N, C-alpha and C positions, 0 to 999 in steps of 0.2 A: 956869495955868502948869504945864508939865510938869517934874517933878523926877526925872530919871533916877537921881540919887544915892540916892533913896529906894527904888528897885526892888531886890528881892532874888530870889535863885534859888528860895527857898521859895515866894514869892508866885507866880512864874511856873510852878513845879511844880504848885501848887494849881489855877491856871487851866487848865493842860493836863489835869489829872486830871478836872476838871469837864467839859471838852470831850469827853474820851474816854468818861466813864462817865455823863454826863447829869444829875448832881445833886451837891449838896454832900455829901449823906450817903454816896453811893457813892464820891465822891472821898476823903472822910475814911477810909472803910474801906480803900481802896487804899493810902493814904499812912500808915495807922496813927495818924491824928489824930482829934480830935473834930470834929463839924460846926461848933461855935462857933469852933474854931481855924481851920478852912477859911474860914469867914465873915470872920474878922478879917483873914486874909491877903488876901482879895479886896478887902475894904474899904480896906485900906492901899494895894493896888495901884491901885484906882480913884482914890484920893486923889492918888497920885503922877502919874497921867496926866490927872487932872482931867476924866475922862469915865467914864460908866457902861460897864462891860465885860460885865455879865451882865443878863439879863432873866428873869423868872419865866415859865414856860409858862402858858397860859390855865387849865389845870386844876390849876396849882400842884404838878404831879407832878415837876417837874424844873427845871433851869436851862439856858438857852441863851446863846450869845455874841452880843453886839451887833456891828455892823460894826467898831467900834473894838476890841472884844474879839478879833475874828478877826485883826486886824492884829497885836495884841500876841501872840496865840497863834502866829502864823507866826514872829515874832521869837524867841519862847520855844523853838520847835522848832529854829531855826537855832543858838541859843545852846547847846542841849542837844547838838547834833551837834558843835559846836566843842569843848565841854567833854569829850565822849567822845573826840574826836581827841586832845585834850590829854592825857587819861589814858593813851591808847595810846602816845603819844610819851614820856610820863614813864616808863612801864613799859619801853619799848624802850631808853631811856637807861639805866635802872637795871640792865637785863640786858646792856648792852653791845652791843645790836643797832644802835644809832645813836650819833652823837656825832662828835667831832673828835679826831684823834690826830696828833701831830707825830713823825715818824720821822726821826732823824738817822742819817746814814751817813758814814763816812770816804770820801774821794774815790776810793780804790781800789775801794770797793763799788759805785760808780755803774755799773759794767759789768753788774751783775745786779740792782740795786735796782729799776729800772723793771719788770722781769719779776716781781719779788716783789710790788710794789704792784699790778700787774695781777691777779695771783692773789688778792690780798687783796680787791681791788674785786669780784671775782667771788663770793667767799664772804661778804663783808660790804658789800654795795652801799650801805648807808645810813650807813656810817662814812666820814667825809671824812678822807683821809690827806694831810697836808702833808709833803713830802720835803725835808729839808735836807741838803745835801752840803757838807762842809768837810774840812780836813785833821784829823789826830788832835788837835792842840791845840785847834782850833776846836770839835770835838765834845766834848772834855773840858770846855771852858768852858761849852758849852751844857748839859751834864749838871750842872755846878756851879750854874748859874743857873736850872735847871729850865726851860730853853727848849725842851727836847724831852721827850717822854714815854718813848720808847724809842730806843735807838741800836744800830747794828750796827758793830762795829769788831774789830780784832785783839786784841792783849793788853789786858785790862781795866785801867783806871787804878787806882792806889792811892788817889788823891784825885780826885774824891769817892769815897767807898765805894759800891760798886755790887753789885747781884745780877747775876751773869753766867751765862748759859746757853749752852753750846756749840751751834753750828749745823751745822758741817761743816768739812772740811779746807780749808786755805788755803796752797797751795804757793808758794814763792818760788824764783827762780833767776836765773842770768845769761843774757842774750840778746844777740845780735849780728846784723848783717846776714849774709846767706848767703855773701857773698864774703870775709868776714873771715878772717884767717889762722888763728884758733882754731876756726872753724866746721868741724864734721864730725870733729874729732879725738876719738878714743875716750876720752881722758883729757887734762885740762889741768892743768898744775902751778900751785902757788901763785905761783911767780915769774912765770910767763907772765901770770897774771891781774893781779898787782900792777903789771905794767909797762904796763898799758893806761890809756887815758884813760876815765874814768868819767863818765857823764851821770847826775846824781843829783837826787832830789827835794830840796825846801827843808828846812832844819832844822825840827823839829817834826812832820815827816811820819813815820808809823809805818814806812813802807818805808825811809826814810832811816836811822832808828834801827837797824832790823834789818840793813841793808846795812853800816852802820858797824861793828856788832859782828862780822859775818861777816868783813869784811876785816881787822879788827884781830886776829882769831884767826889769819888767814893770815899777816899781815905783822908782827905784834908791834910796831906803832907806825910802820911804814914810811910815808913821805910819799907821798900819792897825787896823781895828776893828776886834778882833779875840776872838773867844770862843773855848776853848779846850774841847774835848771829847775823851774818851779813847777807843771807838769802832766805827767801820764803821756803824754798825746797828743803834747805837744811833744817829750818824751824819745824816744818811739817814732819820730817822724819824723826826729829828729836821728841816731838809731842807723841807720835805714834809709839816711840820707844819708852814712853813713860817718864821723861825728864821733867815735865811740867805742863802748863797750859799756855795758850798764846792768844793774842788779840791780832786778828788779821782781817784784811779785806776778804769778804766771803767769796768774791770772784776768784780768789786764788785757791780755794779749797772745794770748789763745786764737785769735782770728781770724787774726792775723798768723802765728802758728805753723802754723795749719791750712793757710793759703794759701802759706806759704813766704816771706813777705816778711821774717820774722825767724826765727832758729833759736836753739835752746837750747844752751848750752855745758855740757860735762861737767866742771864744776869740782869740787874736793874737797868732799865732804859735801853735795852738791846733788842734788836740790832740798831746800831747808829746808821742813819741814812745820810749819805753824802752824795755828791754828783761827780761824774766825770766831765771834764771841760776840754774843749779844743781851743788852744790859745796860740797867738802869735804876737810878736812885739809891735806896739803901736809905732815905734820909731823906724820900722822897716816895712816898706810897701810889699805886699805879696806879688810875686811874679804870676804870669798867666797860668802856668801849670799848677802852682801852689793854690791859686785862687780856684781853679777847677776842682782840685782834690778837696779843698775846704768845702765847697758846695756839695760834692758827692758824699763826703763823710756826714755832713749834717743831714742830707737827704735820706741816708740809710736809717736815721731815726733810732740808733742804738740797737739795730737788729743783730749785730755781731757780739753784743754783750752777753755773758753767761746769764742764764735764767734760773 
């Protein structure tokens, strides 16, 4: 009866050394063991397979493998290759060359996040990146629950406590359709802005928070005509259709501004310059793969951001 649970790597290593060097004595010298120790390993291996694996040569000068021994030798070599691959993979993981990383981004960042992930895939092809896109509240919740390793967002949260690294500028401004009465004016007054219908992101959005603060500074608590929408794309289409104006990250409307389907308004204090940050919770140590991606994102120096 074959007992695979009794087979050890030391036994297989001894068999392979005998096959390569021709005798137990030579195998013992190769492995730094005594001939009796090699003999014991082979005896136990033969007992596990219930078959003789070695035979003595006619002149007793060395040992050869039986047909059963050759089968076990082939398996031993495959096991050695597998263990070598395992060691390489372990080293790769420990050095951050492979692994899995979840990157969270606020919804405004989805306009450049795919380009960033493509660049990271080129530099770290063995690191599997999962991209999670949510609004600011959702990303903060993921950071709190450690559902993401790294996150890209605007203003870093107070809770949870995070380590934040600036990545590049993040401008915000007012935009409207080209035929809007305020479009093309060299300057737009606060009163003109506050009289407009605003298309705004949902509460909890970082853009909504920044917009609210900007308009409060202009109007000191004036009531606004506000229509809420839960995506930048819907807001852009509504502005193009003439439903109102909006306050957005300019990174979300670069194509529309370039092709003239939307125009930027010259409001007081605009554009508002903020920054993108790469953050991760201080309470959770970055794994090797996440640490590697953190370094690579910072080294890109914002080259993936819209210009």
